Residue, then its C-alpha position, 0 to 999 in steps of 0.5 A: x499499500x503506497x504512502x498516499x493510499x489510505x484505502x485499498x480494496x482488492x477484489x472485494x465481494x460480500x454476501x450477507x447472511x442468508x442472502x441469495x446473492x452478493x451485495x458487492x462483487x469484485x470491487x477494486x478501488x484505491x482512495x488516496x489521502x486528501x481525496x473527495x470521492x463520491x459514490x452514487x448509484x440506485x438503491x440497492x447498488x451496494x453503496x452502503x455495504x462498501x462503506x461498511x467494508x471500509x470501517x470493518x463492519x463488513x466482515x466483523x459485525x456481520x460475522x456469518x456473511x461471506x467475504x472474499x478479497x481484502x480491504x486495507x485502511x491505513x495499513x490495517x486489514x479489516x479482517x485482522x484489526x478490531x473495529x475499535x482500532x480502525x475507527x480511530x482513523x476512519x469515522x462513519x456517519x450511517x444512513x440510518x443516523x438515528x442509530x448512532x445517537x447515544x447521549x441524552x443532550x446534544x453536548x453529551x452525544x458529541x462528547x462521547x467520541x473524544x472521551x472514548x479516544x482519551x482526550x482531556x476535558x478542555x480538548x473535548x470541549x474544544x472539539x464539541x464546540x467546533x463540531x457543533x459550529x460546523x453543522x449549525x448547532x451552536x447553542x443546542x448544547x443543552x437540548x435533549x436529543x429527542x426534541x430535535x427535528x430529523x434534520x437537526x438529528x442528522x446534523x448531530x450525527x455528522x458532528x459526532x464524527x467530526x468531533x473525533x477528527x478522523x483522517x478518513x470521514x465516510x458519510x452514507x447519505x449525510x444530507x438526506x433530511x437537510x434543507x438545501x442550504x444545510x446540504x451545501x453547508x455540509x459539503x462546504x464543511x467537508x471541503x474546508x476540513x479536507x483543506x485544513x487537515x488533508x482529511x479524506x472524504x468518502x461520500x454516498x450521495x444522490x444529490x448531484x449538483x453539490x457532488x459536481x462542485x466538490x468531488x475529485x472523483x465519482x464512483x457509480x455503482x449498479x447491481x453491486x459493481x462499479x460501472x463508471x468511475x472518473x472526475x465529475x465532468x467525465x461522469x455527468x456528461x453521460x446523461x442518458x446512461x446515468x438516467x438509465x442506471x438510476x442516477x440523476x445528473x445536475x439539472x444543467x446537464x439534463x438541460x444541455x443534453x436536451x438542447x443538443x437533442x433539439x438541434x442546438x449547437x452548443x460549444x461546451x457542456x457544463x456540470x455547474x450552474x456557473x458554467x451553464x450561465x457562461x455558455x448560455x449567456x454567450x448564446x442568448x445575446x441581447x439582440x435575440x431577446x424577443x419578449x419581456x419575462x416576469x410572466x406568472x403562470x396560473x395554478x395548473x390544477x386549480x380546476x381540481x380544487x374545491x374552494x367552497x369549504x376547507x378540508x383542513x382549517x388551522x387557526x392561530x396554532x401554537x405548540x410548545x414541547x415540554x422544556x419550553x421549545x416553541x415549535x409552532x407560533x401562531x400558524x393559520x391557514x386553510x387547505x381545500x379539498x383536492x389541493x397538492x400542497x408542499x410544506x417547506x422550510x429549513x430544519x427545525x422550522x416546525x414542519x413535522x410538528x404541524x403534520x402531527x396535528x392533522x391526525x391528532x398525534x399532537x394536540x394544540x397548546x393553543x389554537x385550533x385545527x379542524x379536519x373535515x369539520x372535526x376539531x382534533x381536540x375533541x376527536x380520537x386519533x382513531x377517528x381522525x385516521x379514517x380521514x387523514x393518513x400520515x406516512x412518517x419521516x422514518x418508516x421504521x417508526x411506523x412499521x411493527x407487524x411481522x409481514x407486509x400483509x399484516x402491516x396493511x391489514x392491521x388498520x383495515x381490521x380496526x375499522x371493521x371491514x369484511x374479509x372480502x373488503x380487506x382482501x380487495x384493499x390489500x391487493x389494490x394497495x400492493x398493486x398501487x405501490x409495486x409491492x406485489x409478491x412482498x406479502x409474506x416478507x418482514x417489513x423491517x428486513x426490506x430496503x429503506x425505499x421498500x419499507x417506505x412503500x410498505x408504510x405508504x401502502x398501509x395508509x392508502x389502503x385505509x382510503x383516507x381523503x387526506x394523505x400526508x407524507x413527511x419527507x416522502x423521498x428521503x434516502x431514495x434514488x431518483x427513480x424511487x423519488x419519481x415513483x413516490x411523487x407520481x403515486x401521490x399525483x395519481x391519488x391527487x388526480x383521483x380527488x385526494x388532498x395531498x400534503x407533503x413535507x420535503x426538502x427536495x425543492x426540485x420535486x416541489x417545483x415539479x409536482x406541488x401546486x401550492x407551497x407553504x413556507x415555515x420558518x422558526x414556527x411561523x408561516x412566512x410565505x404561502x402561495x402557488x409554487x410558481x409564485x413562491x419560487x419566483x417572487x420570494x426567491x431571495x427571501x427563501x435563500x435568506x431562511x436557508x432554502x434554495x430553489x432548484x438549480x434550473x430556477x437559479x439559472x433562469x434568474x441569472x439569465x433573465x437579462x437575456x430574455x429568459x422568464x423568471x418563473x421557470x420551474x423545470x428542465x422541460x420548461x427551460x428547454x422550451x424557453x431557450x428553443x423559443x428564444x434562439x430557435x431549434x427543432 
């Protein structure tokens, strides 16, 4: 192993206990000191298993699995050296990050690693302070961990590893529940740490825009194998190949690929927003402006919305958790039958707390929530469950049965349906979510995206009028995200009211008709998605939200005639074609 090489993987294959086929096959990989390497690929490609192998969890934690080949980390064979030794040089943030939170308070949790490594009190305090500052959790030291939002908990898990200051930092989807600016901050933090300490970063990530800016090398996996490897430009130029595999490239790459297909001759291919602006600004000259932008389109599904009487009414809602944390502060709005609403906001803004009031899991500290005429203060959760179906942010908090069939069946039995009705609803839910053939499998043994679909199937089988989904695409590849959003759109087209909380503003732009923006427990913006993303662009960035890359591009090219209200790659393609011509 050369001195510059910190991880060497030779002919590695691994099969989990009782698994029928290997999770990874014949992997050969070398990672050098100070590199920023990103691993991408669809769900089930083997990315997490490869991360486990880099810290010795494979094979040591999964002792009954079958491993072939070798992994050498800083001169240590993961077959011979204990995990406790390896973790002193290689730290990992798990995909299921909640499983690595041990402390009662934030400060306790971050202190655990440095204390384990034997540092004195002053050094531990220094590391805790610095790690919390890097992930935007300064001031949270005394907060109990159970009061944190999902995104805050994820940032805490990252701080736990940063406080140990390992030479190699391995992160398995560390930004899945972070707001857009939070994602950028994590990447920037890792980049700064790498420059400051020459640390090596190995990252598993689905979000390609940040990957394009910060990575030295991208490894694309599929079916347990490495299928593409190289610098970001070399990888992201392969738009069609990536989409076929299940990796979504940056929006600017999709845009230029589509423009070329439509006959436009472009002299370069960008992988970042700045490069796209530079190329298009030279093509869209001032002389070619044919109209003025600022057009705001109408809500594309307004005809489906029943405006006569709201199906949900929220009136001056306050919610204060034990300890005095004010999660919601005077929130008021109505949602009408048939709307597709996205509730967005930075981590800790109160989004998940708000959702839990819709089905009575939480009761107002002050104010009222009326669901289809029922005041949740006076209505049982069981009765509300017939009207509102809530899919949790983490499906593991929702699943408890021994089989997928029993999971879906449980709620149906509780509402007194006949056996024939139950069987029909189970069959329809399985078909709708693509889970046919999974009936007898244990939900907790499924992949995360499959567990998400089981939770979703158990909700839609109840046939509620209102379907609420908290972070429907967390940890999913783009095909899984598209599938989930298309299922929600189909239900919306059937008249169901859809409410989603998500940090993926690209999906909000493409699917939701209305956006409600929360910040520090209050509503700061409420309007059609197009209006919110266009008229409040700057305000959103001030509260740690960042509209999709394609919307940024439109704004930066506005002086060349591009409309400000662009929401998708498809719209931008048509806009450019109209301005400069093409097929």
